[in-house]
N, C-alpha and C positions, 0 to 999 in steps of 0.2 A: 514797721512793726505789726504783727501778725495776730491776731486772735486762733486760735487753733483748739479742734476738736478733738475729744478724748470720750472712751468709753471705760465702765468700772467691770463688765462682765456681761455674757452671753448667755443665753439660755441651752440648756445640757441635750434637750430630749430630742431634737431633729424633729423636723417638720411634719414627719409621721409617727414618729415616736421609735425612730429606729434605735436609739439610745436604750430605753426601756426594754425593746424586744433584746437587744444584744446582751443584756443583762439577765434577764430571765432567760434565754438559752443558754445563757452559762451554766446557770444555776440547776437547770435541769439536767444537766450533761450532755445537750445537746451541740454544743460549741468547745472547741480547745481552748488553751489559754493565747496559745499562739494565735489563732483566728480570732480569737477574742480583741487584743490588741491590734491585729492589723486594722478592724472593723471599726476600732473607737478611734484611732488614728486617721481614720479616713475621715470621719465625720468632726475631728478636729478641727482636721485643715480644711474643710466646707464652709464651716462656721468660721475661720479667719480669713477664707475669701471674700465672703461676703464683705465683712467689714472692711476688708482692702480694696473692694470694689468701691464703694462709698466714698471710698477717698478719706477715711475716720486718719487725722495725725498720730493719735497714740493709740495702739490696739491692745488690749489686753491679754496675756498669754497665761498658761497655768490655771486660769479660772475654772478650765475642767476637771471635773474629775468621775470617778469611778464608783463614788455611791454618795459622798458628802465632803465639804471641802474643809471643815473641823475632823472628820474622821481621819482625812488625808494630810492634817498637821499634826495630830497627834501620832500616825504613825510614823510619818517623815522624823518626827523627834524622839521615837524609843518611848512615847509616855502610853503604853499597851498594859493594860490590867494585866497581872500576874497567872490570872486563870485561864487566859489563852496562850501562854508560852512564854518564854525568851527568846529574844532576838537579835542577831549583831550584823543582820543584812535586810534588804529591803524584803518587806513582806510579799510572799505568791498572793495571787488572788484569795485563794479558799484563807489564808488566814489573815488577809484583808476582812472578806466579808463575813468572817467569823464571829469577828467585832462588834457586827452591825445586826447580824441575823441569830448569832448565837450558835451553841452546838450541842449534843447528846450530854457533853461532860460541862459546858459553861454557858449561863445565862448570859446573855447578849447584853451589849453594852446600853446605859440609859439614854434614851430619845426623848426631845422634849423641843418646844416650837422657838421658832428664831426669832427672837424679839418680840413682837406683835403681828406677825405674819403667817399664813398656813403653810411655812415650809418647817420642816422639822431638820436638826442636826444632832449628832451620836454628840452627848455631854463626855468631857475628858475625866478621867479618873485619876487621881494626883496621888492615891494612896502609896507610902512608899517608893515612890517614883525616882529612877536614875536615867535622866536625858541621856541620851546619844543618837547625834545624826545617821540614822539609817539610809536616808535618800534626799539628795536634792532634788527633787521633784520640779523643782521652780526653773533651776539651770537646765532640765532634761527639755521642759517644752519651750523654754525661750530659744535651746539650740534647735530646736525640732520647727520651728516656726520661720527663724531665719534659714536656714540651709534650705527647706522646702519651697517656701513662699518669700524668702526675700522681706519678711516683716520684721524690722527692728521694736520687738513687743515689749509691752507692759506688764512685767511679771506680778502679779498678785499674790499676796502673801496676808494671810492673817496675823495682825500683830501679837507680840509678845504678852502686853498685860491684856487685850483680850482674850485671847487663846487661854489664859490663866484665870481669868472672872467665869468666862462661860463653863466652866469645870466647876467638879466638885473632889473634894476631900473629905473622907470618912463620913460622905452622905451628907455633906452642905456645900452649898456654894464659896468658892473664898473669899473671904474676908479680907483689906488690907495688910493685914499682918501677914497673912498667908500667902498674899503676894509678892509682898518684900523680900519671903522667905525662900520663894521658889525661882523668882526672878534673875539672881543671879547665875543659878545655876542656868538658865535657859539662854541667858545672851550670849554668852560664847558660840552657841548654835546657830543661833540668828548670825552672828558675824562670820562664821565660816560660810552661813549661805550668800550673805551679802558680798563675801571676797570672792569667791568662786562666779558670782553674777558680774562682779564690777572687772573679772580678769578675762570673762568672756564678751566683755563691751556692753553690757548693759547700759544704759543711762539712765533709766528711770525706773522706782521699782514702786509700787501703788503697797503702802502698807495699811490694810485694812484697822482701824480701833474704834470699831462701831461703839463699844462700851463707853466712850467719850460722853456720847448723848445723854447718857443715865447716871454722869457723874455732877455730884453738886457740892462735896465736899472737896473744897481747894487742897488739904493735904495729899487726897487721893490723886493729883495731879503729878506727885513726885517719881511716881513708878514711871507713868510715860515717860517723865523728863528723863530719870535714869535710865529709861532705854533707847530712847534716840539721843541723847549725849553721849552713851557705850557705842551705838553704831556709826553715828556721826563721826565720832573722834577715830573709831577703828577702820571705817568704809570711808575717806571722806570726798572719794570721786564718784559713789555712788548717789544720784539724787533721790529723795525720799518724798514722795505724796503721800501725806499722812490724810488717811480719809475715813471722813465721819460721814453716816446717812442715817434717816428714816426720822430726825428730829432737830432741835436747835442746839447750842451748846451754851449752858448755864455758866460755865467758866470759860467765854470765849477770850478776856484778856490775858488769860493764863494760856489758854492753846495757841493763840497767835504767837506767843515767843517760843514756844518748843524749837527746837534745832532742826529744822525739815526745810524743806526749798519748795514745796508745795501744799497748800492745805484744802481740803473738797469739802466744803459745805454743802448741807441739804437746802436746797431753799424754794423745797415744793412742799414738804411735809413738816417744815418748822413753823406754822402758826405765823409768820412772818417775823420770828425773832431773830432768824439770824440775819436777813436784810438790815432789820432795825440795829443791830450790833454792828454792820459794817457803815452804816449810815451814820452811828454816833459816834464811836470809836474809832473809824478807819481800818484799815487794813496794811501790813507791814509792807513798805517797799522794796525790801529783799527777798520778799515770799511773792508766788506764783498762784492766785488766786481760782481752784478748779471749782468751776461753780455747778452746782447739780441743780438744771432750770428744767431738766424734760422729766416727768413724772415715771419713776421707773417701778413703782406695783400698782397702777391702774391702767387703763386702756383707752383712754378717750385720747383723743388726737389735740394735742396744743393748740392753744389759741396764739397763733406767730404773732399776731401783732401786740399782745400784751407780753408773749417772750421776748420782744424786738423792744418793747419799751424797758422792760427790766433789765437787756443788755444795756441799754443807752444810761439806765442808771446805774450798773456796775462801772460802768467806763467813768463817773465820773467820782469814782474810789478809787480805781486803779486803772494803769495803762494798760495799753493793748497788749503790750507783751508780757503783762501781767496776768494775761486772763485766759482761761482755758473752760469751754462751754461741755456742758457733758450731761450726761443722767443723774438722777439724784442719787440713784444707788443701782445696783447690778441690774440689768434686764432677763434674770434670773426669773424673776418673778410675774414675769407675764410673755402669754403666748409670742410663737415664732412672728407671723405673718398674716395678714388680712388677706391675701393672695388665694389662700385656700380656703375660706369663705363664701362660695359663688351664691349660696343661698341665701346670705342676708339681705335684709329690706335696701337698698342704694343708700337713703336717707339715715339707716344708722351706718352703712359701712363707710360711708363718708365723715362720721364721726368719732371712727374707731381707729388707733394706731396700735398696733404690736410691736415686736423688738425690732423687726426691720424698719417697719416705717417711723419709727421714733429716731432712729439710727439715720432715717432720712430727713426727718426733721430736722435734728441736730447739724446736718451738714446745709441743710438750705438755711438756716440763722446763723452759720459761720461765714456762709458766703456773706448775708447779709450784713452782717455786724466789718465785714472786711470790705464789702465793697458797695453797700449801700443797698437797699429792698429793691430798689430799681433793677436791679440784676436778676432775682428772683420775684420780681412782682406778679408772675403768671402764677406762681403756688402759692404765695401770699392772696391771692384773689380765690383762687378756687377752697383755700382753708376757711376762708371768711363765709363764703356762700355754703360750703358744707356743713358748717357749725351752726347757721341762721338758719338753716332750712331743718336740722335736727330739732333746733329749741322751739321751732312753731310748729312742727308736726302735730297732728293730732295722739300719737303714743304718750306725747306731754302733756297734754293739756285734755284730761277724761275728766268731764263736770260728775260724775257718779262719784269718784272717789274723792276730789275735792269736797263732794259735800259731806262724805262719811267723816273726812277728816274734821270739816266745821264742826261735828255733835261730839267728837271726844270729850270737849271740856263739860259737857253737859251729863259723862256717863260716871260711875264710880266700877275701879272692874277689881271686886272682891271677891272669894268664897262666901259663899253664904253663911257658912258656918265654921267657926275656928277647928284645928287641927285634931283638937282633943276627941269633940265630937265625929267630927269625919271620920276618921279612923278607926272608931267602934262603928259606925253604920258603915263601912269598907268591909272590916273584918267579918261581920255579920254575913255580908251579900258573898265575899270571896271563900271562906272556909279553908284557906292557907295552912301549912303548917309552921313550926318554929323553924325560922330559918331559910323562908323560901328559895327555891332557886328559880334563876331564869337566866337567858342573854338578853345581850345589847339591842341586838335586832336582827342584823343578816346575818346570812348563813354562807357558805362559800358557792363563790360564782365562778361553776365548774369552765370547762372549753364548749361544753355541749350549751351550755344556759349564753355564753357569750355569741358563739355561734348563731343558734337560733335567733337571739335578739337581732344579732346585724344583718342575718337574712329578711327577717322580718322589715328592717329598715329600710332593705334595699328592694323591697318588694317581691321575693322570692317568698316570704311565705306569709300567705294569708293571716288575716286577724283573727278570723277562727281559728286556726291550728295554732298562730302565738298564745292565745288567750290557755287555749287545752294543754299547750307544751308548760304555761305558766303554773295552771291550777294542778297540774301532775306533779310537777317540781316542790309546789307547795304542800301537796299530799303524803308526798315522799318524805319531806324533812316532818311534817308534822309527825306524823307515824315514827321518824325518829326519835324525837322528842320526848314521845310518850313514852316508848321504850327504854330510852337512858333512864327517865323517870323526875322529869322537870317539872317544875310544880307550875308553872306561869310559862305561855307558849308564844311564837313569833310566826308571822307567815313566812318570813325569810328573806322579801325583799326583791325575789329574781328579777324585778319588772323593772330596777333602780339600777342605773351605773352608776349612780352620787347620788347620796343623801342630801344633797342641795342640788343638782343641776336638775334632778327628777321633779322637784316641785318647780324649777326654773322653766321647766316646758309643760308646767300645766296653769301656771298663773299668767295673766298679759303682763305687759310691761318688761320681760325678760327674751332674751336671746339665747339658745342655746346654741354653741357653735359649734362644728364640725370638724376643727380639727386644734381650737385655742386650748392645745394642752400646756400643764405647767406642773412643774413636778414640787410634790408634796414629801414624799422623802423617797431615799432609795429608789428603785424603778417606778414607785406608785406617781402616774398622773392623774391629775385632776382636771377638769374644763369647767372652769369654774365660771357659771351663768353671768352674761352681762345684763344688769338690772340698765335699761336705759328708758324706760318709760312710765308711767303711773301704774301700778300695782293694784289688780283685781281679782275676783273668786270668780268662776265662771261655770265651775259644776267640780261635783264630787272627786276627789284626787284618790283616796288608798280606802275609802267605804267598801267598793266591791270585794277588794282584796282581804281584808280584815274580815266582812263577814261570812265570807267560803271558808278560810283558813279557820274560824269559830264552830262553823257549821261541822267539822270533821273530829270534834273531840268535846269532851265536857269540859275539860280544864281551862280555864280565860285563855284568850290570847291579847297578847296587847295591841291596839292601834298604833301607827308609828310614824311621828311627824318632826321635823326637822324645824326648831323654833327661828323666830325673826332675827334674834341676832348671829346666831351662826350662820342663817343664809346671807345676812350682808358680811360677815366676814369673809365669807367663804366665795364671795361672788364679786365682780367687778363693779362698782354701784356707781351710779349717775351723780355729776359732778354739779350738776345745776341747781340743785336744791340741797337743803343740810341732811346728812344722812341719816339723823334721827326721824325726819319726816318718814322717808322711806321705807324705815322700819315699823313704821307705827301702818304705815300701808299693807305690808306684808302680814303684820299682826291681825289686822281687822279682818282681811283675806282666811288667816288660817283659823281665825274664831270658826269660822263657818262652819271649814270641816271638821273641827273637833264635836261641834254641837252634832253634826249629822254623821259623825263616829255614837257618838252617845245614844242617839235617835234609832241608831239600827242596830243595839245592842251591844256595842264595846263595852265592856267594865272597865279595862284598866288602857287609858291612854297617855303613851309616852311621848312627850315633845323635846327631844332633844337640843342642850344647849352647847355640845362639846365645845364650842371655840368662843366662850365669854370671858374665859380668863386672858386667852392670848391675844385677845384683841383690846387689852386693858391699856390705854396711852402706856408711854414711855414715862412722861413726865406728872409725879403722883399727883401734883395739883389739878390735872386734868381728869383724876379718878372719879371723882364722884357723880360728875355730872352724866361720865359714861355708864356708871352702875346705875345708875338714877333711870336713864332711860331705858336698860339692859330688863330691871324689872317691871318696868312700865307696860314694856310690850309683851311681856312672857305674859303678864297677868290680862292682858287685854284678850291675848290667845287661850287662854287656859279656865280664864273665871266663869263661863257659860256654861258650866255644865251643875248638876246636881253633886250633894252632898257625899252622897255613894259610889261616884263616881270615882276612881283614884287616877290621880294624874302623877305620871313619875317624869322625870327630867336625867340625863344622864351628860355628863362633863370629861372631858379629857382630861390629860397630867398636866400639874401645874403645881404652884403655890399657892396652897388656898387659902394659907394664912391671910392672904390678903382679901380674901373676898367671903369670907366667914359669913359675914352679916349680910351682904348681898345674897348669900346660899339660901338663906334663914329667911329672908324677904320674899325669894320667888313663891313660897308658901307651896312648892309640892309637895305633894303626899311622899313618895319616895323620890330620893334622891340616888343616882350611880355613879360611882366616881373610879377612875384609873388610877391604880397607886402600885403594882406590881412592879413596874420599870424603877421606879423610885425607891423599891425595897421598903415599903411602906411610911415612908417619910412625912405623908399626906395624914397620915394618921394623929399626929402630933399636935395639927390643928383644931380636931375636935376632942383630944384629950386636954386642952387647955381652954377650950369655947365649948360651954354645953350645948348637945342639938337634940332638940326633941323629938324630929319627925325620922321617918325611917329610912334606912341608907344600905346600900352596897358599897361598899369597897372594894374593887375589882381583884380577884383572888387568883389570878394568872394572867400573863403577857399573850398578847394574840399576835403581836407584830412578829415573832419567832415561830418558827415552825415544830419547834421541841414541846414536846407531851410531858408535862408537868406530872412528877407522880403526885398520889394521894397524900402520902405524907408533908410535901412540898406545901401542898393547899392548904393541907390542915393547919399546918406552922402560920400560914396566913392568916387564914380565919382566927385562929385564938390570938394573933398578935393583935388583930382588931377588934376582938370582943374584949380585950382589956380596957379599950378606950369606949366601947358602943354596946349599950345594954343590947342582950342578946334577943329579947321583941323587938328591937327598932330594926335589927340586922338581916341582910338579904345576902344570896351566894350567885354570884355571877362574873363572867370575864370582865376582861380589861375594858375592851369595847366590843365592836361588832368583828364577826368573823368573816367577812364576805372575801378576805383575801388570803383565808387558808385552804386547805385543800380536806378533802371529805373523810379519809380514815383520822387525820393527827385530832381534826374536830371532833369527831367521834369520841374518840379516847382521850381526848383531854375534857370532855363535858363529861363523860363516864366517871372519871377518875376525882372531879367537882364534886358530882351527886354522892362518890362515894365517900369522901372528905366531909362533905355534909352530913351523910346519915351517922359517920364516925363520932363526930361531935356532937350529933342526938345523943347517941349513946351514952357518949359520957356525961351528957347534962343529966340524962334521965337515971344514969348511974353511975356516980363519980368513982367507984372502984376498977370501973375500966380502964 
């Protein structure tokens, strides 16, 4: 009897972002479809070869994508919004990308966060859908891996119930009744896929049903049971691994009775609850336990001794041939390899494990489980020495930071006066018009901007020349904003590669990776900073850029910061102390930056929390503690300023009804929120719950290259003004404009100001 190793998914980007460049070259018409597919295949096979070389027993296939795996699923099953056309064959690349990116004629499909991590998926639309199988992509990629590399892979497919639950119909996520209605239409297509896979010799399919971890009503299990019973009866020779991740199963007793051959449980992010279920309830003798023991969305090396102890605990519950060892979730959400981090502190590097290192850990633990620790003793000893060195280092034991933390309990973090008093003082100081216009912060980072930054980083451009370039770029865009007629300006953030990474480079306790890229959405890769030590403020970060921009105009220029919780949610956070403690360290550091901006004469300071909602725990019982910690750290950051300094914040798309009370508790003077891709549904939260402070609901989508018309933006403004008083409302795009091109940015903002002007005219003269 042998314990085997299994993987759930591998990163798509490539070690040097080859995948990102491939997509962008195609979008710019610099690459033919034929060449695109050839290069994508080469990258897929390289990823598979790595896993093959590590000796993994079960290697995932079809976990790759040309954009997003949910988009792949809806394209395969013909669930394509009618505005993109009707299809009776597999989509070509242009049609596929039209759904994700939009066209001049069709607005892009909505995009939102994948559970509570910083990955975005395309939201399926099930309005008047007629499912039909256009492409068995899972068969194609299985056959490719087998023919090219001799890999008998494990196709990864999003399960039918999760596919439906992650989508919307008539603007709302599907409830149990809607799932029950659509599921019988979808299951025959899954059956066809499974039948073809079985005929090709597939032994195992990984059926991802991550929504099971959010399921609390026993009646909701019926849909999963219906689907799995149908598929097992239709294709009994195909083994199904029912995969869950990101949290524990509340309905463990029911899930383990479902008709599948293996069940994947997350034993890392489960708060210990899945392990408790296993120990108290046990596990069926006729099923395989696919134990997720390696952290799939953080970058820290596993404590191999602790993991081996966990394996021994599991062996008291299941037999060896019932046990698979695997990551807790797909490795899509971590960088690829630490070998491309030559500048990292060796003490830090010893404590890191990216995707390749995690798979090596898995191989080591599998060997230890089958042959005993002695067979891999050297690896265990090295692991323990590396972890001990990191925890004992000065990076994690900063007495100044710990002293500041100790005094937190002695302080009250509130603004000096209530909002009603503050806003009058701010209006008197700022002199803004009705419906003031602004942007969220960043402007297009052109090829020239990126090239100059790269040259500076490589030492090919002097500090002085680089700063001169940044000033010239800032002046250019201040002039553009003035010409367009915006009321509150920004400096453009040309010095920043990323809104989190930039601050990580300026604070102690952070490591900014060289090649730690992770997919955020589409071709968008981010390098989350690694928070590995105590966080401290050493010098002003944004003050000089903000002061220079303000010197170029009489209009107010916003100071731009990223708030503590977003830095936490978009970073890889040390796991040796509570996350809330790290969050408060960041808040104490940023508080000093906010105060320095105010001292330098900046009248408006925006402290962005776009990731607040996305990091909300999946279990509602954990929400309040998380939200209380978010409010506390935000107030540490923002409450040290005078009443007439205006504090803004920004949040990205999500279901704001869940956090409306928290939004109020932040006590920001102005909040901007993304709404356009959700077609204004978020406005409903403000219609049913009063909100007294000022707010900007994004009036056009920046994730698409299309330029919205004046009338389209006017409609979005008018819809918002049905819920929000005109004296409270700001006009702004959804998010920052960093990823857009200059012409479309200027055109869209020009239309935005024109739409505002038209609304102003209507308000002053209702007959217009």
